[in-house]
C-alpha positions in Angstrom: -89.3 58.4 31.1 -86.7 58.6 33.9 -83.1 58.5 32.8 -80.6 56.6 34.8 -77.7 58.6 36.1 -74.5 57.6 34.3 -71.9 56.0 36.4 -68.2 56.4 35.8 -66.7 53.4 34.0 -63.8 53.3 36.4 -63.0 54.7 39.8 -59.6 56.0 40.9 -57.6 53.6 43.0 -57.4 54.2 46.7 -54.1 55.4 48.1 -53.3 52.1 49.7 -53.9 50.2 46.4 -51.9 52.8 44.4 -48.9 52.6 46.8 -49.0 48.8 46.8 -49.0 48.6 43.0 -46.1 51.0 42.9 -44.2 48.7 45.4 -44.9 45.7 43.1 -43.7 47.6 40.1 -40.5 48.6 41.9 -39.8 45.0 43.0 -40.4 43.8 39.5 -37.9 46.3 38.2 -35.3 45.1 40.8 -35.8 41.5 39.7 -35.1 42.4 36.0 -31.5 42.8 37.0 -31.3 39.0 37.5 -33.1 37.8 34.4 -30.7 35.4 32.6 -28.6 34.8 35.7 -30.9 32.6 37.7 -32.6 29.3 36.8 -35.2 29.5 34.1 -38.1 28.8 36.5 -37.2 31.5 39.1 -38.2 34.6 37.3 -41.6 33.2 36.0 -42.3 32.1 39.6 -41.5 35.6 40.9 -43.7 37.1 38.2 -46.6 34.8 39.1 -46.3 35.7 42.8 -46.2 39.4 41.9 -49.3 39.0 39.7 -51.0 37.1 42.5 -50.3 40.0 44.9 -51.5 42.5 42.3 -54.8 40.6 41.9 -55.3 40.6 45.6 -54.7 44.4 45.7 -57.2 45.1 42.8 -59.9 42.8 44.1 -59.4 43.8 47.8 -59.2 40.1 48.7 -57.7 38.7 51.9 -54.1 37.7 52.0 -53.4 34.0 51.6 -53.3 32.0 54.9 -50.0 31.2 56.5 -50.2 27.5 55.7 -50.4 28.3 52.0 -47.5 30.7 52.1 -45.4 28.1 54.0 -46.2 25.5 51.3 -45.2 27.8 48.5 -42.0 28.8 50.3 -41.0 25.2 50.9 -41.7 24.4 47.2 -39.6 27.4 46.2 -36.7 26.4 48.5 -36.9 22.8 47.1 -36.6 24.2 43.6 -33.5 26.1 44.6 -31.9 23.0 46.1 -32.8 21.0 43.0 -31.2 23.6 40.8 -28.0 24.1 42.7 -27.7 21.1 45.0 -27.2 23.4 47.9 -28.8 26.3 49.7 -25.5 28.1 50.2 -23.3 30.1 47.9 -23.7 33.2 45.8 -26.1 31.9 43.1 -28.3 29.9 45.4 -28.4 32.8 47.9 -29.5 35.3 45.2 -32.2 32.9 43.9 -33.6 32.4 47.4 -33.5 36.2 48.1 -35.5 36.9 44.9 -38.1 34.4 45.8 -38.3 35.5 49.4 -38.8 39.1 48.4 -41.9 38.3 46.3 -43.2 36.0 49.0 -42.8 38.7 51.6 -45.2 40.9 49.6 -47.9 38.3 50.3 -47.7 38.7 54.1 -47.5 42.5 54.5 -49.5 43.6 57.5 -47.5 46.5 59.0 -45.1 49.2 58.1 -42.3 47.0 59.4 -43.0 44.5 56.6 -42.8 47.3 54.1 -39.4 48.3 55.2 -38.2 44.6 55.1 -39.4 44.4 51.4 -37.7 47.7 50.6 -34.4 46.8 52.1 -34.5 43.3 50.5 -34.9 45.2 47.2 -31.8 47.3 47.9 -29.8 44.2 48.7 -31.0 42.5 45.5 -29.9 45.5 43.5 -26.4 45.2 45.0 -26.4 41.4 44.2 -27.0 42.2 40.5 -23.3 43.4 40.3 -22.2 39.8 41.0 -23.1 39.0 37.4 -22.5 42.2 35.5 -20.8 45.6 36.1 -21.6 47.1 32.7 -23.0 50.5 32.0 -26.4 48.9 31.2 -26.5 47.4 34.7 -25.5 50.7 36.2 -28.4 52.5 34.4 -30.9 49.9 35.4 -29.6 50.2 39.0 -30.2 53.9 39.0 -33.7 53.5 37.7 -34.5 50.8 40.2 -33.1 52.7 43.2 -35.1 55.8 42.1 -38.3 53.6 42.0 -37.6 52.1 45.4 -37.0 55.6 46.9 -40.2 56.9 45.3 -42.1 53.9 46.8 -40.6 54.6 50.2 -41.6 58.2 50.0 -45.1 57.4 48.9 -45.8 55.3 52.0 -44.5 58.1 54.3 -46.9 60.9 53.3 -49.8 61.7 55.6 -52.8 63.6 54.3 -52.6 64.8 50.7 -50.2 62.8 48.5 -48.3 64.7 45.7 -48.7 63.4 42.1 -46.5 60.5 41.1 -44.4 62.8 38.8 -43.6 65.0 41.8 -42.7 62.0 43.9 -40.4 60.7 41.2 -38.6 64.0 41.0 -38.1 64.0 44.7 -36.7 60.4 44.6 -34.4 61.5 41.7 -33.3 64.5 43.8 -32.4 62.3 46.8 -30.4 60.1 44.5 -28.6 63.0 42.9 -27.7 64.4 46.3 -26.0 61.1 47.2 -23.9 61.2 44.0 -21.0 63.3 45.4 -20.6 61.0 48.4 -20.8 57.9 46.2 -18.0 59.4 44.0 -15.8 60.1 47.0 -16.3 56.6 48.4 -15.5 55.0 45.0 -12.2 56.9 44.7 -11.1 56.7 48.3 -12.5 53.5 49.9 -9.6 51.2 50.4 -9.6 48.5 47.6 -8.6 44.9 47.8 -6.9 42.9 45.1 -9.4 41.2 42.8 -12.9 42.0 41.6 -14.9 44.1 44.0 -18.0 42.1 43.3 -16.3 38.7 42.9 -16.0 35.7 45.2 -13.0 33.3 45.4 -15.0 30.4 44.1 -16.5 32.3 41.1 -14.4 30.9 38.3 -16.6 32.5 35.6 -16.1 29.4 33.5 -17.9 29.0 30.3 -16.6 32.0 28.6 -16.7 31.8 24.8 -13.3 32.0 23.0 -10.5 29.9 21.7 -10.0 26.3 22.9 -6.8 24.4 23.6 -7.8 22.0 20.8 -8.6 22.6 17.1 -10.8 20.5 14.8 -12.7 21.5 11.7 -15.5 23.9 12.6 -14.6 25.1 16.1 -12.9 28.4 15.0 -15.6 28.9 12.3 -18.2 29.0 15.1 -16.3 31.9 16.7 -16.5 33.8 13.4 -20.2 34.4 14.1 -19.6 36.0 17.5 -19.1 39.8 17.8 -18.1 39.4 21.4 -15.0 41.4 22.2 -11.9 39.4 23.0 -9.6 42.3 23.9 -8.9 45.9 23.1 -5.5 47.5 22.2 -4.3 51.0 22.5 -1.1 51.6 20.5 1.5 54.1 21.6 3.4 53.8 18.3 2.0 53.6 14.8 -0.3 50.7 14.2 1.3 47.9 12.1 -0.2 46.9 8.9 -3.2 44.5 9.2 -1.1 41.7 7.6 1.3 42.0 10.6 -1.4 41.9 13.3 -1.0 38.3 14.4 -2.0 37.9 18.1 -0.3 34.7 19.2 -2.1 32.4 21.4 -2.0 28.6 21.6 0.6 26.3 19.9 -0.8 22.9 18.7 1.5 20.1 17.7 -0.2 16.7 18.3 -2.6 15.4 15.6 -4.8 12.3 15.9 -6.3 12.4 12.5 -9.1 14.7 13.5 -8.1 17.1 16.3 -5.1 19.2 16.9 -3.9 19.6 20.6 -0.8 20.7 22.5 2.2 18.4 22.3 2.4 15.7 24.8 6.1 16.2 25.5 6.9 19.7 26.6 9.3 21.5 24.3 12.7 22.0 25.9 15.3 24.6 25.2 15.8 28.4 25.4 13.8 30.8 23.3 16.2 32.6 21.0 14.8 35.5 19.0 16.6 37.7 16.5 14.7 40.9 16.0 14.9 43.6 13.4 13.5 47.1 13.1 11.8 49.3 15.8 9.5 47.7 18.4 5.8 48.6 18.7 4.5 49.6 22.1 0.8 49.0 23.1 -1.5 48.2 25.9 -3.9 45.3 25.9 -7.2 45.2 27.9 -8.1 41.5 27.9 -11.6 40.4 28.7 -12.0 37.4 31.0 -12.0 34.1 29.2 -11.4 31.5 32.0 -8.0 30.3 30.7 -4.4 31.3 31.3 -3.6 32.6 27.8 -2.3 36.1 27.3 -2.3 37.5 23.8 0.4 39.7 22.2 1.7 40.6 18.8 4.4 38.3 17.5 6.9 38.5 19.0 6.8 40.2 22.5 10.1 41.7 23.8 9.3 41.1 27.5 6.7 39.4 29.7 3.5 41.3 30.6 3.2 42.4 34.2 -0.1 41.4 35.9 -0.7 42.3 39.5 -0.8 39.2 41.6 -0.7 36.9 38.6 2.8 36.4 37.2 3.2 35.7 33.5 5.7 33.3 31.9 6.6 32.2 28.4 7.0 28.6 27.1 9.7 27.6 24.7 7.2 27.6 21.8 6.4 31.2 22.7 3.1 30.9 24.4 2.4 33.7 26.9 0.7 32.2 30.0 -0.4 33.6 33.3 0.0 31.7 36.5 -3.8 31.8 37.2 -6.8 31.8 34.9 -8.0 35.1 33.6 -11.4 35.4 35.4 -11.5 39.2 35.4 -10.7 41.9 33.0 -6.9 42.6 33.0 -4.8 45.3 31.4 -1.1 45.0 30.6 1.6 46.8 28.6 3.6 45.0 25.9 6.2 45.7 23.3 6.6 43.6 20.3 8.7 43.2 17.2 6.9 42.3 14.0 10.1 41.4 12.1 12.0 38.6 13.7 13.6 35.1 13.5 12.3 32.7 16.1 14.7 30.0 17.3 16.9 29.9 14.3 19.3 27.5 16.1 16.8 25.1 17.6 18.4 21.9 18.9 17.9 18.9 16.6 16.5 16.9 19.4 13.3 19.1 19.7 12.4 19.0 16.0 11.2 15.3 15.5 8.1 15.9 17.5 7.0 18.5 15.0 7.1 15.8 12.3 4.8 13.2 13.9 1.7 12.1 12.1 -0.8 9.4 13.0 -0.4 6.2 11.0 -3.1 5.0 8.7 -4.6 8.5 7.9 -4.6 10.6 4.7 -2.7 8.4 2.2 -3.4 10.7 -0.7 -1.9 13.6 1.2 1.2 11.4 1.9 1.6 10.6 -1.8 1.1 14.3 -2.8 3.7 15.4 -0.2 6.2 12.9 -1.6 5.6 14.2 -5.1 6.2 17.8 -3.9 9.4 16.8 -2.2 10.7 15.0 -5.3 10.1 18.0 -7.5 11.6 20.6 -5.1 15.2 21.6 -4.5 14.8 22.6 -0.9 12.2 23.2 1.8 11.3 26.7 0.5 10.3 25.2 -2.8 8.0 22.7 -1.1 6.3 25.5 0.8 5.8 27.6 -2.3 4.4 24.7 -4.2 1.9 23.9 -1.5 0.7 27.5 -1.3 0.5 27.6 -5.1 -1.7 24.5 -4.9 -4.1 26.3 -2.5 -4.1 29.4 -4.7 -4.6 27.8 -8.1 -6.9 24.8 -7.5 -10.2 26.4 -6.8 -10.3 26.4 -3.0 -13.0 28.4 -1.3 -13.0 30.2 2.1 -16.4 29.6 3.8 -18.0 29.3 7.2 -20.1 26.3 6.1 -17.8 23.7 4.6 -19.0 20.2 3.8 -18.5 17.6 6.5 -15.3 15.5 6.4 -14.8 11.8 7.1 -12.0 9.7 8.4 -9.3 10.9 6.0 -10.3 14.6 6.6 -7.2 16.2 5.0 -7.5 14.0 1.9 -11.1 14.9 1.5 -10.4 18.6 2.0 -7.4 18.8 -0.3 -8.7 16.7 -3.2 -12.6 16.7 -2.9 -14.4 19.5 -1.0 -11.7 22.2 -1.3 -13.9 24.5 0.9 -13.1 25.4 4.5 -12.2 28.0 7.1 -8.8 28.9 8.5 -8.5 25.7 10.7 -9.0 23.6 7.6 -6.2 25.4 5.7 -3.7 25.6 8.5 -4.3 22.0 9.7 -4.0 20.6 6.1 -0.9 22.6 5.4 0.9 21.4 8.5 0.0 17.8 7.7 1.3 18.3 4.2 4.6 19.9 5.5 5.2 17.1 8.0 4.6 14.5 5.3 7.2 16.3 3.3 9.7 16.1 6.1 9.4 19.8 7.2 8.8 20.4 11.0 5.6 22.3 11.3 2.9 23.2 13.8 -0.4 25.0 14.1 -0.8 28.3 16.0 -4.1 29.7 17.0 -4.9 33.2 18.2 -6.4 36.3 16.6 -5.6 38.1 13.4 -6.3 41.7 12.6 -8.8 43.9 14.5 -10.8 47.0 13.8 -9.8 50.5 14.8 -12.7 52.3 16.5 -12.6 55.9 15.2 -14.5 57.1 18.3 -11.6 56.4 20.7 -8.7 55.1 18.6 -8.6 51.6 20.2 -8.2 48.5 18.2 -11.0 46.1 18.9 -10.3 42.4 18.5 -13.4 40.3 18.5 -14.0 36.6 18.7 -14.8 36.7 15.0 -11.1 37.6 14.5 -10.1 34.2 15.8 -7.6 32.6 13.4 -5.3 29.7 12.8 -2.1 29.7 10.9 1.0 27.5 10.5 4.7 27.7 11.4 7.4 25.8 9.6 11.0 25.4 10.8 13.7 26.4 8.2 17.4 26.1 8.7 19.1 29.4 9.7 15.7 31.1 9.8 13.9 29.2 12.6 10.2 29.1 12.9 8.6 31.0 10.0 4.9 32.0 10.0 3.0 30.7 6.9 -0.7 31.6 6.6 -2.2 29.4 3.9 -5.5 31.2 4.3 -3.9 34.3 2.7 -3.2 32.2 -0.4 -6.9 31.4 -0.8 -8.4 34.6 0.6 -5.9 37.5 0.9 -8.6 39.9 2.0 -9.0 38.0 5.3 -5.5 38.9 6.3 -5.0 42.2 4.5 -8.4 43.6 5.6 -10.6 41.6 8.0 -13.1 38.8 8.0 -16.0 41.0 7.1 -14.4 41.8 3.7 -14.6 38.1 2.8 -17.6 36.9 4.8 -19.9 39.8 5.6 -21.3 40.1 9.1 -24.9 39.4 9.7 -27.3 41.0 12.1 -30.8 40.4 13.4 -30.6 36.6 13.0 -29.2 36.8 9.5 -31.9 39.1 8.2 -29.4 41.9 7.5 -26.0 41.5 5.9 -23.4 44.1 6.8 -21.1 44.2 3.8 -19.1 46.9 2.0 -22.1 48.1 0.0 -24.4 48.5 3.1 -26.9 51.3 3.0 -26.5 54.6 4.8 -28.7 53.6 7.7 -26.8 50.5 8.3 -23.6 52.5 8.2 -25.2 54.8 10.8 -25.9 51.8 13.0 -22.3 50.8 12.7 -21.2 54.3 13.8 -23.6 54.1 16.7 -22.2 50.8 17.7 -18.7 52.1 17.6 -19.6 55.1 19.7 -21.3 52.8 22.3 -18.3 50.5 22.4 -16.1 53.6 22.9 -18.2 54.6 25.9 -18.1 51.0 27.2 -14.3 50.9 26.8 -14.0 54.2 28.7 -16.2 52.7 31.5 -14.0 49.6 31.6 -10.7 51.7 31.6 -11.7 54.3 34.2 -14.3 52.6 36.4 -14.0 48.8 36.3 -10.2 48.9 36.0 -9.7 51.2 39.0 -7.3 48.8 40.7 -5.6 49.0 44.1 -2.4 50.1 42.4 -4.2 52.9 40.6 -5.7 54.0 43.9 -2.3 54.1 45.6 -0.9 56.1 42.7 -3.8 58.5 43.1 -2.9 59.0 46.8 0.8 59.5 45.9 -0.3 62.1 43.4 -2.0 63.9 46.3 1.3 64.0 48.2 1.0 61.0 50.5 4.3 59.2 50.9 3.0 56.3 52.9 -0.1 54.8 51.4 -1.8 52.1 53.6 -5.3 51.4 54.6 -5.1 53.7 57.6 -4.2 56.6 55.5 -6.9 55.8 53.0 -9.5 55.4 55.8 -8.6 58.8 57.4 -8.7 60.6 54.0 -12.0 58.9 53.1 -13.6 59.9 56.4 -12.4 63.5 56.1 -13.4 63.9 52.5 -16.7 62.1 53.2 -17.5 64.5 56.1 -16.7 67.5 54.0 -18.9 66.2 51.2 -21.8 65.6 53.6 -21.4 69.0 55.1 -21.4 70.7 51.7 -24.7 68.9 50.9 -26.5 69.2 54.3 -25.6 72.8 55.3 -27.2 74.5 52.2 -30.3 72.3 52.8 -30.5 73.2 56.5 -29.9 76.8 55.8 -32.7 77.0 53.2 -35.1 75.1 55.4 -38.1 77.2 56.5 -38.0 78.1 60.2 -41.1 76.9 62.1 -42.9 79.3 64.4 -42.6 78.0 68.0 -46.1 79.3 68.8 -47.6 77.3 65.9 -45.4 74.3 66.8 -46.9 74.1 70.3 -50.4 74.5 68.9 -49.7 71.5 66.6 -48.5 69.6 69.7 -51.9 70.1 71.2 -53.7 69.0 68.0 -51.6 65.8 68.0 -52.3 65.1 71.6 -56.0 65.5 71.1 -55.9 63.3 68.0 -54.3 60.5 70.1 -57.2 60.9 72.5 -59.7 60.4 69.7 -60.4 64.0 68.8 -58.5 64.9 65.6 -58.9 68.4 64.2 -60.8 68.7 61.0 -58.9 70.5 58.2 -61.5 73.3 58.1 -61.5 73.9 61.9 -59.8 77.0 63.3 -58.7 77.2 67.0 -62.0 78.6 68.2 -64.2 76.0 66.5 -61.9 73.2 67.5 -61.9 74.4 71.1 -65.7 74.7 71.2 -66.0 71.0 70.1 -63.4 69.9 72.6 -64.9 71.8 75.6 -68.6 71.1 74.7 -70.6 69.6 77.6 -71.1 66.3 75.8 -67.3 66.0 75.0 -66.0 62.9 76.9 -63.1 64.7 78.5 -62.3 65.5 82.1 -63.5 68.9 83.3 -59.9 69.8 84.3 -58.7 69.0 80.8 -61.5 71.0 79.2 -60.6 74.0 81.3 -56.9 73.7 80.4 -57.8 73.4 76.7 -60.0 76.5 77.0 -57.3 78.6 78.6 -54.7 77.3 76.2 -56.7 78.1 73.1 -57.9 81.5 74.4 -54.3 82.5 75.1 -53.1 81.1 71.7 -55.9 83.0 69.9 -54.9 86.2 71.6 -51.2 85.7 70.8 -51.7 84.7 67.2 -54.7 86.8 66.1 -55.1 89.5 68.7 -53.1 92.4 70.1 -51.0 90.8 72.9 -49.5 93.1 75.5 -46.0 91.5 75.2 -43.9 89.9 72.4 -45.5 86.6 71.2 -42.5 84.5 72.3 -42.8 85.7 75.9 -46.0 83.6 76.2 -44.3 80.4 75.1 -43.5 79.1 78.6 -47.1 79.9 79.7 -48.5 77.9 76.7 -46.2 75.0 77.5 -47.5 74.9 81.1 -51.1 74.9 79.8 -50.3 72.2 77.3 -48.9 70.0 80.1 -52.4 70.2 81.8 -54.2 69.1 78.6 -54.2 65.4 79.3 
């Protein structure tokens, strides 16, 4: 019985297919930089087009006709317009560029189309920095650039193609050789004020963080966020956690549900009596799209921001002239022991006593009872705090909902809430007792990262407290949350309400297991690395660049000086890279070079040399009687190869290089 010969289950891909699939993979890697920044339909559309191109490659099918590509392109452009209501601008432009890159892959017919796709990929990599300049983005960029370089190299090989691993190493080597020049350009290229990858109209709105209003629940929602609000480096000993109140927004108007800034601006001069030694520190504030600057209570002087002057309001809010849409860093000095406006004019106090009519009658009656039983305002405050402490109040992120008389229900029914419930109810109670009071929101506490010593303040540290005005003492901070949950102020939020991870599946509390503690240390180390990236790379401002040039000894630092130094250093760096490469490059024998010229010329005429053919066998085929070449060309080829064979393999009478001009003359006749 005859046995059938077994056939291989799969055949290796042809070179064209392998190179095309590598190109598709590299383009997909580039598009990953933009996931989450473009409309939800763009990336699936790009993935579908890439899959379509991959299917064409595997099956060896024809490319789609132009009318079909035109229809898909028009549909894609219509989708971009529907998403942005324009075809212009940063976001719309990046979306169109991503779609056009994938569509270009469906009409590749020549090497020129390949280079268009590759350079579109490089441009898309740069566009990724419009949205993020993090370490993760930089790492993905490096991988994507290496993939694009490897793809470009793969299409350039003729003959035998090295394995993919060898091509990847060569791409990585090219990228590594460019690193010194990249570093020189980063340090020396003249910088402009503002973000390097920003645009004037990019407001970066929608940042999570504090709001200029406060109602039950909005700060509690921030407690679930581990996003970093700002980092602090202390130059003096860090104050106790109970003193780490980072002042933000002052709220004075209450409509029965929501606290908001006062309608009438507070007039008068800010008078502060300070005691003790000040604390010096530096704040690195993340962009939040508002004008608030945060500092310990109370700052001694205004922070200095380049191109964005800061000022202070009479109720001690630190504000910048423009919204904080990029990471900023400023130095500050604060006193944690102080008296704020002890001699406030009587005309400014009544607005801190206003309450909406028709709300919270039980609170009004309770305040009247406290006032009748007290000798002075301090007694009223202590009685209210004792009420919070002794009447079974709970500190929770999930309080019961409140109705029209929210403060009444909170004080006498639910008795469960977050810091905004306690501060808001306390201020209402004080105002009903005839004591000027207001709500202050900001951040409280923070966590020292042992990896770099910075204090990290997160959105989960958002807090609300109260201020009451007392005669001869001024505005005094009172935190009713501390009466209910002292651990929130003395330690941090996690000591009272443990943090959750992985969608609430894991609770990070004080008794966490060893592996969770290890995860915590890994996170701290990563945040320290990220902070170093922010401090030294992203915060390399024009002022720092000018200081660097001054440290090099340049008295006058302008763009001309920077450009000259950049060109000089860049040339030196390029020379230090290229000269060793050129020196180590193997020298080509001029005799062999002119022989290769003959082989290329014959290949252009339709007679390529086979890999196994030597000069004699190749010459015999070229000068054979049936070879369709002119007789004069055959004769010149014969003389050229005979002389080349003598020079290369025989015993020539003279030095080999002395025959070079004769070989060139014969080569000119071989046409």
